[in-house]
ROTIVO-777385 format. One record per residue (C-alpha): y, z, x; residue in one letter. Coordinates in steps of 0.25 Angstrom, whole numbers. Each point is the difference from the previous one (the first is absolute). Layout:
<atoms>
      v      w      u  r
      Y      Z      X  A
...
</atoms>
This chain:
<atoms>
      v      w      u  r
    209    -59    375  M
      9      8      9  S
     -2      1     16  N
     -7     15     -3  L
     -9     -5    -11  D
     -5    -12     10  L
     -2      9     11  A
     -8     11     -8  E
     -8    -13     -6  D
     -3     -5     13  I
     -5     13      7  R
     -9      2    -13  E
     -5    -14      2  H
     -3      3     14  Q
     -5     13     -2  A
    -10     -6    -11  S
    -12      2      8  C
     -4     14     -4  K
    -14      5     -2  P
      2      4    -16  M
      8     -9    -10  E
      4     10    -13  L
      2    -10    -14  Y
     10     11     -7  V
     -1     -2    -17  F
     16      1     -5  M
      5      0    -14  D
     15      3      3  P
      1      6    -14  M
    -11      9      2  N
      5     14      4  P
    -12      4      9  A
      2    -13      7  C
     14      6      4  W
     -6     12      5  E
    -10     -8      8  L
     11     -7      5  Q
      5     14      9  S
    -15      2      6  I
      0    -14      4  I
     12      1      9  R
     -6     15      5  K
    -12     -9      4  L
      7    -12      6  Q
      9      9      9  I
    -12      9      5  E
    -12    -11      1  Y
      6    -12     -2  G
     -5     -8     13  H
    -13      2     -7  Y
      0     -9    -12  F
      9    -11     -6  S
      4      1    -15  M
      0    -11    -11  R
      9      5    -13  M
     -7     -5    -11  I
      7     -1    -16  L
     -9      4     -8  S
      8      1    -14  T
     -8      4    -12  Q
     -4    -12     -8  L
      5      8    -12  S
     15      0      4  A
     -2    -15      3  L
     -6     -3    -13  N
     13      6     -7  M
     10    -10     -8  S
     12     -5      9  M
     12      6     -6  K
     11    -12      4  N
     14      5     -7  T
      8     -9      6  D
     -4    -11     11  M
     14     -5      0  A
      5     15      5  G
    -12      2      9  G
     -4     10     -8  E
    -15     -1      2  L
    -10     10      1  E
    -16      3      1  H
    -11     11      7  P
     -4    -15      8  A
     15      0      7  L
      0     12     10  P
    -13     -7      6  S
      5    -14      1  V
     12      8      6  A
     -7      7     11  I
     -7    -14      3  K
     13     -7      1  A
      6     10      9  A
    -14     -2      9  E
      5    -13      3  L
     11      7      8  Q
    -10      7      8  G
    -10     11      0  K
     10      9      2  R
     11     -4     -9  A
    -11      0    -12  G
     -5     15      3  N
     14      3      1  R
      4     -7    -15  F
    -13      6     -6  M
      5     15      5  Y
     13     -3     -6  K
     -6     -5    -12  L
     -6     12     -2  Q
     11     10      4  E
      5     -7    -13  H
    -11      1     -9  L
     -5     14      3  F
     13      7      6  L
     10     -7    -10  Q
     -7     -2    -11  S
      5    -15      0  R
     -6    -11     -6  N
     -5     -8     10  V
     -7    -11     -8  T
     15     -6     -3  S
      1    -12     10  Y
     16      5      0  D
     -5     15      6  V
     -8     -7     10  L
     11    -10      7  L
      7     15      1  E
    -12      3      8  I
     -2    -11      8  A
     16      2      4  E
     -2     16      4  E
    -13     -5      7  A
      8     -8      8  E
     -7    -14     -2  L
      7    -14      0  D
      3      0    -16  Q
      2    -15      1  A
    -13     -2      6  E
     -7      9     -9  F
      4     -5    -13  K
     -4    -13      5  D
    -14      6      4  D
      0      9    -14  F
      0    -12     -8  H
    -10     -9      8  S
    -15     -4     -1  A
     -2      8     13  H
      3     15     -6  S
     -8     -3    -12  A
    -12     -6      8  K
      0     12      9  A
      0      9    -10  F
    -12     -7     -7  Q
     -8      1     13  C
      2     15      0  D
     -5      2    -13  L
    -12     -9      4  R
     -3      8     13  I
      1     12    -10  T
    -11     -6    -10  R
     -9     -5     11  E
     -1     15      7  M
     -2      5    -14  E
     13      9      1  I
      2      8    -12  S
      8     12      3  E
     12      1      4  V
      4      3     13  P
    -13     -4      7  S
     -2     -3     16  I
    -13     -9      5  V
     -1      6     16  F
     -6    -13      7  F
     -6      3     14  N
     -2    -11     11  E
    -13     -5     -4  C
      2    -10    -10  I
    -15      2     -6  E
      3     13     -4  D
      6      5    -15  E
     13      6      0  G
      0     14     -4  V
     10      1    -12  K
      6     12     -5  V
      6      1    -14  S
     10      7     -4  G
     11     10      7  L
     -6     11     10  Y
      6      8     11  S
      5     -6     13  Y
    -13      6      6  D
    -10     -6     -9  V
      7    -12      5  Y
     -1      3     16  L
    -13      3     -1  T
     -6    -11     -7  I
      9     -9     12  L
     -7     10     11  Q
    -14     -2     -7  E
      0    -15      0  M
      5      0     15  L
    -10      8      5  G
      8      9      7  K
     -1     16      2  D
     14      1      0  R
     13    -12     -2  L
     11      1      9  N
     13      3     -7  R
     12     -5      4  Q
     12      9     -1  S
     10     -3    -10  P
     13     -8      7  P
     14      6     -3  S
      8      2     -9  L
      9    -12      2  D
    -13     -8      2  D
     -5      4    -12  L
     11     -3    -10  F
     -1    -13      7  I
    -12     -4     -4  K
      1      6    -14  Y
     15      1     -5  P
     -2      8    -10  T
    -10     14     -1  M
     -2     11     -8  A
      1     15      6  T
    -15      2     -1  H
     -4    -14      6  E
      8      4     13  V
     -5     15     -1  A
    -15     -5     -2  S
      3    -11     13  I
      5     11     10  Y
     -9     13     -5  N
     10      7     -5  I
      5      8    -12  S
      9     -8    -10  E
     11     11      2  Q
      0     -5     16  T
      0    -13     -2  A
     13      0    -11  E
      6      8     12  R
     -2    -11     11  E
      3    -10    -10  L
     14      8     -3  K
      4     -2     14  K
     -2    -15     -1  Q
      9      0    -13  V
     10      7      9  L
     -1    -10     11  Q
      2    -10    -10  Q
    -14     -7      3  K
     -6      2    -13  L
      6      3    -15  E
     -6      9     -9  R
     -3     -5    -15  I
     -4     10    -10  P
    -10     -2     -9  M
     -5      7    -14  Q
    -14      3      7  D
      2     -4     13  E
     10      0     12  T
      2    -14      8  L
      5     -3     13  W
      6    -13      3  K
      5     -7     13  V
     15     -2     -1  K
</atoms>
C-alpha cells in the first residue's frame, strides 16, 4: 500500500462516525454502474461529510454460472466473468483507495476501450496502470482472502434482497430503522433528496469542490463531463480549463471513441 493510499484510509477511518452509511451495490460489468460512479464522486465531494460508503460487489449470478474458459493455464490465459470482481477484492487489500482506483480503471478498459476485462492478463495490465504493487496483487488474487471477500459481498446482496444493480441502501444512525433501498440508476438530485430526508434537515451544508490539482489527486482520471458536473460549469468551459492543465504539463488528454479522459501525468 502506498503512503498516499494509507493516509487516505486512515482519514476515512477517523471520519467513519458519520450520521449516514451508504451501501452501494455494483456490478463492475454493468454500464449503469459505470454511470453511477460519476454521481457518487460528486455526492462525495459535496456532501461526503454526512456519510460513509461501503461498496458491495454484486456480479450477476447468471454470469457467475457460466463455464470457465481455460484455454491454456500454463500460458496464463484464464478468463471467467467472476475474475474482475475477485481482482477488485485483491486490489482492496492494498487499501480502499487502491481498490476504488482499480475498479474505475477496470471500467474504463471495459466501457471506453472495449477490452476483455474477464481476462487475467488484462487484469494484470489494469493493476499496473492503477499503480498497485504487482507482486502483492498477484498473490492476493490467487489467495483465498479475495475469493472469500467476494463471497461475503454476494451474501450481503442476498440478505438485503438486492435484485437490481446498481442499488444504494441508505442507513441512518438509528440501528432500529430499516434502510431505504433505491434500485436502479437515477439523477444526482434523487440521491441528494433521499440523503436530506433521512438526515431530517431542511438544508444540507454543501462543501465547495477542491481545486483541479486536488481533484486529480483524489481521482487521477476523470472525464470532461464529470469535471463539468463537479464545478457546475459547461463542458466547453471545463475542457478549456483542462487544456490549460495540459499546457502546464499537469494532465494529459486521452481521446476515446465516445468520451475524453484527462489523466495526471
